[in-house]
N, C-alpha and C positions, 0 to 999 in steps of 0.2 A: 669185775672181780678185782679186788684189791690185792696187790702183791706185797709180800713181806720184804722189808728193805734189804735183807741179806740174800734174797733170791737173785742169783746171778743170771738166770735165764731171761733173755729178752722177751718181753711180753708178747704172747700169742704166737710166737714163731716156732717154738719147740714142737708143738703138736703138728705143724706142717712139715717140719724137717724130717726127711725119710730116716728110718731107724738105722739102717746099715751105716751110712756115712756119719750119722750122729754118734753111734757107738764108737766108731773109729776116732772121730775128731775129739771126743771127750775121754778117750782112753777108758772105754767101757763104763763111762759115767763118772769117773774120778773128778772130772772138771766141774761137776755139779756140787762137790763137797764144799762146805763153807770155808771161807778164808783161805787165801793162797792156792788157787786151783793149779797153778804151775808146779808148786811143790807137791801137791797131791798127784799130779801127772808123773813127776819124777819118782815119787814113792811107789806108784803103781808099776813103774818100770822095774824097780828093785824087787817088789813082791813077785812079779811075773818071772823074773830072772833067777831068783834065789833057788828054786828047785834044781835048776841046771848046775849051779855052783855047788850045791850040797850033794847031788847024787850022780853026777856024770864026770867023765874025765876032763882034763883041761882042754884037750882038742875038741871034744864034743861041745863043751861050753863055749869055746871060741867060735866054732863054725856055726852052731845054731844061733848064737847071738848075732853074728855077722849076717846070716841069712834073714833073721828077724828084722835087723836094722834096714836091710835093703827092701824087704817086702813092706814094712810099715812106713818107710820113707815114701815109697811110691803111693801106697794107699792113703797115708797121712797127708801127702801133698794134695791129692785129689779131694779127700774129705775136708781138709782145711779150706780149700777153694769153695766147696759147697757151703761150708759153715759161714764163710764171709757173705755169701748171697743171702743167707737167712738172718745172720746175727751182726753183720757189719764188719768192718776192717779189724783183723786180728782180735777176735773175741776172746775174753779171758777163759771162758769155759772150754774152749778148744785147746786141749793140753797134750795132744798126741805128740807134738813137737818136743815137749819135755820128756816124754817117755822114751822117744828115740834118742834124744840127746843124752839121757842117762845111760841107755844101753851102750852108746858110743864110749862114754866115760868109763864103763865097766869092762870094756873089751880086754884090757891087760890084767884084770883081776881073775885069777884062776884058782882052783882048789889048792894050789901050792902057795898062794899068797895068804898073808894074815887076814883074819876076819875084819880087822879095823879098816882095811882099804875100801870096804863096801860103804860104810858111812862117810869116809873121807871122799870117795868119788862123788857121793851125793852132795856133800858140802861144797866141794870144788865146782861141780857143775852148776849148782844154784848160784854161787857167787859170780861165776862168769856169765850166767844167764841173766841175772838181775842187773849187774853193773855194766855189762856189755863192753869191755875194753878190747883193744887190739883188733879193731875192724869188725867186731861182732855186730855192732849197731848198724853198720853200713849194709849188711846182708839183709836186714829187714826191708830194705827198699825194693827187693826183688818182687815181681808181680805175684799176686794171689797167694796160693798155698806155698809157693817156693820161698817167699820171704818169711812166712811163718816158720817153716821147717829149717831154713838155712842157718839162722842165728843160733838155734839150739844145737844143731849138728856141729857148728864151729865151736860153741861153748863146750860141747862134749869132747871135741878133738883136743882143745887146750887142756881139759881135765885129764884126758887120756895121756897126754905127753908128760904131765906131772907125775901121774901114777907110774908110768914107765920109768921115769927118772928115779923115783923112790924104789921101785923093784930092782933096778940095776944095782943099787947100793945094798939092798937087803938080801937078795937071792944069790 
């Protein structure tokens, strides 16, 4: 069977990859979207988080986001390790790390903050994730799923710090 050149799935391995870790590793399939799967993983994080920001209190938004970060970091580390067994080292379709990193970047964004901090957090996170300054690249050397998750969590932390600094001057 001939593969389309834009098909990001490694040949033959997706059908053998168990569904539960595959859904986690690819952020519910966002990693299979064409072009820039990491950006799609971060956008999935925004889309999944947005109802919290719109319809709950700042405290609920913060604590649910923090809980989701912890849970998805544990599950994502495991699923990313499984993904490497099927798809090789740091496969592009495994974008759960971007989803978690984006949630970290949005922790200081509450319903009291202006709406434009949401796309700003996405922009900052993606810039840190793509260029990997300030020690971010070094975290990729951690073994297995830890290396996949750690660089995005650190990129999210740097983005969070900038959003906190902005909020300190706005609020």
